[in-house]
BATIZA-929897 format. One line per 3 residues: number of its first residue (from 1); for each residue x, y, z of C-alpha. Coordinates in pm, 1 decimal, padded with zeros to 6 digits. Example, Ala and Ser with C-alpha at 12.3 -4.5 7.8 and 13.67 -1.06 7.14 Angstrom:
residues 2
1> 01230.0:-00450.0:00780.0; 01367.0:-00106.0:00714.0;
//
This chain:
residues 417
1> 05972.7:10713.9:07883.2; 06128.0:10739.5:08224.3; 06322.0:11059.8:08306.5;
4> 06662.8:11009.1:08473.7; 06946.0:11245.7:08558.6; 07227.1:11087.3:08363.7;
7> 07360.0:10776.7:08188.9; 07713.0:10650.7:08116.9; 07761.7:10435.9:07814.9;
10> 08086.2:10252.1:07744.7; 08242.4:09999.0:07511.9; 08336.2:09772.3:07802.5;
13> 08220.5:09740.1:08164.9; 08326.2:09541.9:08471.0; 08044.1:09527.6:08732.0;
16> 08220.5:09294.2:08980.7; 07880.3:09123.0:08991.8; 07849.1:08814.9:08770.9;
19> 08029.6:08835.2:08436.5; 08373.2:08988.8:08458.0; 08340.0:09183.7:08132.1;
22> 08043.3:09305.8:07943.2; 08020.8:09504.0:07618.8; 07820.9:09801.7:07496.5;
25> 07625.6:09860.8:07808.3; 07506.0:10161.5:08000.7; 07446.4:10272.9:08355.5;
28> 07128.2:10457.9:08421.1; 07174.2:10687.1:08721.4; 06895.2:10845.3:08915.1;
31> 07013.8:11091.9:09184.2; 07312.5:10933.3:09352.9; 07225.8:10561.7:09281.4;
34> 07230.5:10314.8:08993.2; 06879.9:10253.7:08856.2; 06962.4:10004.3:08594.4;
37> 07245.9:09852.9:08388.6; 07132.4:09765.2:08037.6; 07246.4:09722.3:07672.3;
40> 07323.6:10064.5:07525.7; 07092.7:09993.7:07224.2; 06802.5:09980.3:07485.2;
43> 06890.4:10295.4:07676.0; 06721.6:10560.3:07488.0; 06421.7:10340.0:07414.6;
46> 06369.0:10321.7:07796.9; 06485.7:10647.2:07938.8; 06472.2:11015.0:07874.6;
49> 06832.7:11115.9:07991.3; 06921.7:11471.8:08094.1; 07301.7:11410.6:08068.7;
52> 07422.0:11120.4:07854.0; 07796.8:11050.1:07850.8; 07919.9:10806.5:07574.6;
55> 08263.4:10663.6:07645.7; 08346.9:10471.3:07318.2; 08692.4:10344.3:07385.9;
58> 08683.6:10327.5:07753.3; 08616.9:10065.9:08017.9; 08382.7:10148.5:08319.8;
61> 08418.0:09993.0:08652.4; 08341.3:10053.1:09021.9; 08534.3:10318.1:09201.6;
64> 08855.8:10185.6:09349.5; 08895.5:10152.9:09728.9; 09228.6:10224.1:09913.8;
67> 09173.1:10029.4:10232.1; 09468.4:10160.1:10421.8; 09664.0:10487.9:10389.3;
70> 09839.7:10690.8:10646.9; 09789.9:11058.4:10651.5; 09901.2:11333.0:10702.0;
73> 10254.5:11243.1:10594.6; 10188.6:11222.4:10232.0; 10495.1:11434.0:10143.9;
76> 10728.8:11246.5:10379.0; 10854.3:11349.8:10721.7; 10733.5:11677.9:10861.6;
79> 10940.8:11981.6:10777.3; 11008.2:12111.4:11127.3; 11128.6:12447.0:10998.4;
82> 10807.2:12500.5:10790.2; 10600.2:12414.1:11098.1; 10748.6:12702.5:11281.1;
85> 10580.1:12924.8:11024.7; 10246.3:12760.0:10993.8; 10017.9:12560.8:11226.0;
88> 10008.5:12194.0:11238.8; 09647.9:12209.1:11130.8; 09722.9:12427.4:10820.2;
91> 10004.8:12186.9:10734.6; 09783.7:11881.7:10773.2; 09497.2:12043.0:10554.9;
94> 09738.0:12102.4:10267.7; 09900.5:11764.0:10257.7; 09574.9:11572.4:10320.9;
97> 09413.2:11761.3:10035.2; 09714.1:11673.0:09817.8; 09674.0:11308.8:09913.1;
100> 09307.5:11317.7:09816.3; 09377.3:11489.9:09494.1; 09619.0:11208.5:09398.2;
103> 09378.2:10948.1:09490.6; 09088.2:11089.4:09296.4; 09317.4:11111.5:08991.1;
106> 09414.7:10752.1:09034.7; 09035.8:10636.1:09043.4; 09020.7:10604.0:09421.8;
109> 08663.0:10696.6:09533.6; 08691.1:10562.4:09887.5; 08982.3:10543.2:10123.0;
112> 09052.8:10424.6:10475.6; 09265.6:10670.6:10672.5; 09479.3:10557.2:10962.0;
115> 09640.6:10894.1:11036.9; 09657.1:11110.5:11323.8; 09433.9:11395.4:11193.3;
118> 09090.1:11235.9:11172.3; 08905.5:11567.8:11229.2; 09105.9:11737.1:10943.7;
121> 09077.0:11446.1:10710.1; 08698.4:11451.6:10758.0; 08698.0:11821.7:10679.7;
124> 08881.8:11758.1:10359.8; 08661.0:11469.1:10264.3; 08361.4:11687.7:10279.7;
127> 08527.6:11963.0:10082.4; 08640.8:11734.5:09802.2; 08350.9:11485.9:09772.5;
130> 08550.9:11168.9:09821.0; 08422.7:10888.1:10043.4; 08616.7:10788.2:10343.8;
133> 08645.1:10528.1:10629.7; 08815.1:10716.7:10904.3; 09010.6:10533.2:11180.0;
136> 08982.8:10696.8:11515.9; 09345.2:10650.8:11657.7; 09413.3:10485.3:11986.8;
139> 09790.5:10482.8:12050.3; 10021.3:10489.8:12339.2; 10295.6:10718.6:12222.9;
142> 10279.4:11101.7:12247.6; 10194.2:11290.4:11925.0; 10072.3:11639.3:11828.4;
145> 09716.8:11502.5:11858.6; 09729.8:11331.8:12205.0; 09977.4:11248.5:12470.9;
148> 09844.1:10921.1:12612.6; 09605.8:10639.2:12551.9; 09332.8:10797.0:12763.2;
151> 09332.1:11122.6:12555.0; 09350.9:10936.8:12224.5; 09033.3:10746.0:12339.5;
154> 08854.9:11061.0:12465.5; 08922.8:11268.5:12151.3; 08832.0:10972.5:11921.6;
157> 08492.6:10926.6:12094.4; 08428.3:11296.3:12067.8; 08481.2:11273.3:11688.6;
160> 08262.2:10962.7:11665.0; 07981.5:11153.9:11830.3; 08012.2:11453.1:11603.6;
163> 08040.9:11265.2:11276.5; 07861.2:10936.0:11322.6; 07574.6:11038.6:11087.6;
166> 07792.4:11192.6:10820.1; 07689.8:11032.6:10485.6; 08049.7:11054.7:10332.2;
169> 08218.6:10922.7:10640.0; 08234.4:10573.2:10791.2; 08403.5:10552.3:11127.4;
172> 08618.1:10270.6:11281.3; 08853.8:10241.8:11577.4; 09216.2:10219.5:11481.9;
175> 09427.4:10040.2:11739.9; 09802.5:10025.1:11756.0; 09949.7:09667.6:11799.1;
178> 09899.4:09456.9:12100.3; 10253.0:09484.7:12205.2; 10231.0:09864.6:12223.3;
181> 09895.8:09919.7:12401.8; 09806.7:09841.9:12763.7; 09572.8:09555.9:12840.3;
184> 09315.0:09796.6:13001.3; 09287.4:10004.9:12683.5; 09236.6:09707.9:12457.6;
187> 08970.4:09571.2:12687.9; 08795.6:09915.2:12711.9; 08784.4:09955.9:12338.1;
190> 08654.8:09608.0:12286.8; 08364.6:09704.2:12526.0; 08308.5:10042.6:12347.3;
193> 08315.7:09882.6:12003.1; 08046.6:09614.7:12101.1; 07834.8:09881.7:12254.3;
196> 07849.7:10126.2:11961.9; 07871.7:09856.1:11691.7; 08177.2:10023.9:11545.1;
199> 08439.6:09836.8:11341.6; 08795.2:09771.2:11475.1; 09112.9:09793.9:11281.9;
202> 09436.2:09684.5:11436.0; 09807.9:09648.9:11325.9; 09854.6:09280.5:11353.3;
205> 10131.2:09024.2:11295.4; 10351.3:09277.2:11109.8; 10672.0:09088.6:11232.9;
208> 10792.2:08796.7:11427.1; 10920.2:09038.2:11688.6; 10576.9:09165.5:11743.7;
211> 10423.9:08818.2:11778.7; 10701.3:08723.5:12022.6; 10637.7:09024.7:12224.6;
214> 10263.6:08934.5:12262.3; 10360.4:08572.2:12352.0; 10593.5:08704.4:12623.8;
217> 10326.5:08939.3:12762.2; 10017.2:08717.5:12744.3; 10151.5:08373.2:12667.8;
220> 09945.9:08364.7:12349.6; 09987.5:08461.0:11983.6; 09809.6:08807.1:11895.0;
223> 09508.3:08644.5:11737.7; 09476.9:08393.1:12028.8; 09470.4:08676.7:12269.3;
226> 09219.3:08879.6:12068.6; 08994.7:08577.5:12049.8; 09015.5:08523.3:12426.0;
229> 08899.0:08879.7:12510.1; 08618.7:08869.7:12247.3; 08733.1:09154.8:12023.5;
232> 08716.3:08951.3:11691.9; 08417.6:08968.3:11444.5; 08336.8:09017.4:11085.8;
235> 08392.8:09394.3:11141.4; 08748.6:09341.9:11267.3; 09030.0:09400.1:11030.9;
238> 09401.3:09292.8:11087.7; 09631.3:09544.0:10911.6; 09975.2:09468.6:10768.2;
241> 09948.3:09099.3:10834.7; 10284.5:08986.7:10684.2; 10292.1:08663.5:10889.9;
244> 10028.0:08414.0:10987.6; 10021.2:08044.1:11092.5; 09760.0:07782.8:11056.5;
247> 09640.1:07873.2:11399.8; 09589.8:08232.8:11297.8; 09417.2:08124.5:10981.4;
250> 09163.3:07906.5:11167.8; 09096.2:08188.5:11408.4; 09036.0:08448.7:11126.9;
253> 08794.6:08197.4:10948.3; 08600.1:08127.5:11253.3; 08526.8:08491.5:11335.4;
256> 08510.4:08591.4:10964.1; 08755.4:08870.5:11032.7; 08921.6:09074.2:10750.9;
259> 09283.8:09105.4:10644.7; 09436.8:09411.6:10492.7; 09763.9:09394.2:10311.8;
262> 09984.8:09673.7:10163.5; 10217.4:09490.1:09907.3; 10425.1:09781.5:09795.9;
265> 10488.8:09921.6:10150.4; 10557.0:09568.6:10277.8; 10828.4:09504.9:10028.6;
268> 11001.1:09845.1:10081.4; 11003.4:09794.7:10454.8; 11116.8:09433.3:10431.2;
271> 10817.0:09305.2:10639.9; 10777.4:09011.2:10414.1; 10528.3:08895.0:10153.3;
274> 10170.2:08832.4:10256.6; 10045.3:08507.7:10106.0; 09740.8:08662.2:09944.6;
277> 09640.0:08360.7:09741.3; 09644.3:08134.2:10063.3; 09406.7:08362.9:10242.3;
280> 09182.0:08382.5:09937.2; 09178.5:07992.6:09913.0; 09065.0:07989.3:10278.3;
283> 08766.6:08224.7:10200.1; 08915.9:08505.5:10415.2; 08821.7:08846.0:10308.1;
286> 09144.0:09025.4:10208.0; 09182.7:09374.6:10059.6; 09462.2:09605.1:09978.7;
289> 09579.3:09961.4:10063.5; 09893.3:10159.4:09994.0; 10001.8:10196.9:10351.8;
292> 10245.9:10451.8:10493.2; 10315.3:10707.2:10227.4; 10683.4:10762.1:10332.5;
295> 10728.4:10390.1:10223.1; 10504.4:10407.9:09924.8; 10482.7:10742.0:09752.8;
298> 10249.7:10618.6:09467.1; 09886.2:10611.4:09574.2; 09807.2:10367.2:09297.6;
301> 09570.3:10076.6:09362.4; 09608.9:09922.0:09014.2; 09969.6:09902.2:09078.8;
304> 09904.1:09728.1:09413.8; 09704.2:09450.4:09231.0; 09969.2:09403.5:08965.5;
307> 10234.9:09358.9:09238.4; 10007.8:09121.3:09421.8; 09948.3:08919.0:09095.8;
310> 10318.6:08908.5:09025.3; 10401.9:08782.4:09387.3; 10153.8:08501.5:09347.2;
313> 10371.3:08365.5:09070.6; 10680.5:08350.0:09274.3; 10670.9:07975.3:09325.5;
316> 10625.3:07922.4:08946.9; 10312.5:07713.5:08999.6; 10050.5:07825.7:08755.7;
319> 09749.3:07730.4:08976.5; 09867.0:07995.9:09218.1; 09824.3:08275.6:08972.4;
322> 09540.5:08504.2:09087.7; 09282.8:08592.9:08811.5; 09242.4:08955.6:08709.8;
325> 08883.6:08944.3:08818.0; 08985.2:08827.0:09171.3; 09270.5:09086.8:09182.0;
328> 09007.9:09353.8:09122.9; 08799.3:09225.0:09409.0; 09080.8:09316.9:09637.9;
331> 09039.2:09690.0:09571.1; 08663.1:09696.7:09526.0; 08400.3:09466.8:09684.9;
334> 08639.5:09312.7:09937.3; 08731.8:09643.1:10079.4; 08370.5:09753.7:10102.0;
337> 08298.2:09435.7:10295.4; 08554.0:09504.7:10554.3; 08390.7:09813.4:10681.7;
340> 08032.5:09706.5:10621.2; 07952.4:09907.9:10310.6; 07923.4:09632.5:10048.6;
343> 07555.2:09709.6:10024.3; 07635.0:10057.8:09903.8; 07968.8:10049.9:09708.9;
346> 08229.7:09813.8:09548.1; 07995.5:09695.8:09260.6; 07795.7:09832.9:08974.9;
349> 07457.2:09712.1:09062.1; 07101.6:09837.4:09087.8; 07068.1:10016.5:09419.6;
352> 07438.6:10084.5:09469.8; 07581.7:10433.2:09499.5; 07702.7:10556.1:09167.3;
355> 08081.0:10539.9:09246.1; 08223.7:10485.8:08896.2; 08545.3:10536.8:08713.5;
358> 08649.6:10506.3:08336.3; 08977.4:10413.7:08187.6; 09098.8:10475.6:07837.4;
361> 09185.1:10162.3:07658.3; 09425.8:10115.1:07366.5; 09340.0:09774.2:07251.3;
364> 09564.3:09810.7:06943.0; 09870.1:09746.8:07159.1; 09744.9:09397.6:07250.2;
367> 09694.1:09133.5:06967.6; 09467.0:08928.6:07195.6; 09222.4:09209.1:07240.8;
370> 09028.3:09285.3:07561.8; 08931.9:08979.5:07775.9; 08911.5:08882.2:08128.5;
373> 09255.8:08713.7:08127.3; 09439.5:09023.3:07996.1; 09255.1:09301.8:08194.8;
376> 09560.2:09397.5:08396.9; 09751.3:09490.9:08078.2; 09483.0:09756.1:08004.1;
379> 09414.7:09895.3:08348.0; 09646.6:10184.9:08408.1; 09605.0:10474.7:08649.8;
382> 09750.8:10714.8:08403.9; 09469.1:10639.6:08162.8; 09192.4:10711.4:08416.9;
385> 08971.4:10973.2:08258.9; 08663.0:11021.3:08467.4; 08557.0:10966.5:08825.2;
388> 08205.3:10980.9:08965.5; 08111.6:10957.9:09338.9; 07741.6:10921.4:09431.1;
391> 07665.0:11023.6:09066.4; 07866.4:11338.8:09093.7; 08135.3:11404.7:08833.2;
394> 08455.1:11458.0:09040.6; 08720.5:11410.8:08769.1; 08618.6:11491.1:08409.7;
397> 08865.8:11427.4:08133.7; 09149.4:11399.1:08382.0; 09069.7:11742.7:08539.4;
400> 08969.3:11764.8:08913.3; 08644.5:11951.8:08949.4; 08636.8:11976.6:09337.5;
403> 09003.6:12082.9:09393.7; 09192.1:12379.9:09251.3; 09513.9:12195.1:09156.4;
406> 09713.9:12507.8:09077.8; 09634.5:12670.9:09408.6; 09707.2:12344.6:09589.1;
409> 10038.4:12282.1:09421.2; 10140.7:12652.2:09481.0; 10088.2:12584.3:09861.8;
412> 10293.2:12265.4:09830.1; 10583.0:12444.7:09667.1; 10583.7:12692.3:09960.9;
415> 10598.1:12407.0:10215.1; 10904.3:12275.2:10058.8; 11093.3:12596.2:10060.3;
//
């Protein structure tokens, strides 16, 4: 008998690797990684398990990934009167922790932050046990964090040097749009990114106005200009791409770049509808995020894929429907690929980190039962019961284990007074 730390057994499982749905299987976990996935009937014949969790009426799947969220404005616009009483750092700490708490309860085990407090976000990531891809901001406008492009770059590089070896943190450079940044800064960042081998994320093609500004400034569409200066690669991600032409598609395909869409936030800001299905048909790696929280208050990735699925049906052509299994890729393995962690997270597979969630399923509500085609009917964030990150139980029976919710919400109430 082989001794292992823990095993999770469930009635159903989605591994995101091979079959969409398997039944009565178990995950054997050794330390922080998955040792084996095997039929539950064989588990105790093979392993001596220290901690065996049996989830009879639940479905287990990889931890969800929110590939774009903007902190620290999780509660909306900053309360200027409150900031006179507490520091910006204290304010950011509270609302970033709140944001993380909401994500964990919604089954999000990894998130990509594009906010203006990367140092504070990293601090909260390490306190709460969540995993993060932190965007190091390079903007032109003055903020509480920096006053110009040069200082943004200097502070971002300092954070990179300090946290580049942090196991819970992946780092990328987050650029504002081409229309808003100087040419010198974009070229400098391209040079640094190539030297450090660090991914780049950039707001891209959010509106026709933005595209026209770039054409006026450089005589090229944004993606044509980025291709010209050599910034595009398989670690480049275009965020909020509501608009793209066939020229854009061909450039993205050529460089194997990534696209990140925020369906809920896009609809609420009238940016337009990203043609997710078209990107998928062109073998472009697309993933989803929740975007700016003042546009989208619900940090719910399962809701994002439901909206994406519904939007794909707008032309009433059945072949354009996106399958449930493909929708799940948008918030698991595709996201992991975009920041180079698909060898560690995004699937339930031998050798992967044990980032796992479980969802309670009431199959009696659906006559057709549980199958691949009806998965989205069963996957609801309100029914998420357990969350593990690197094998550590972070949410147990809907209770957060690394965050004192009562203390956190008391602080939130005081902020709002």
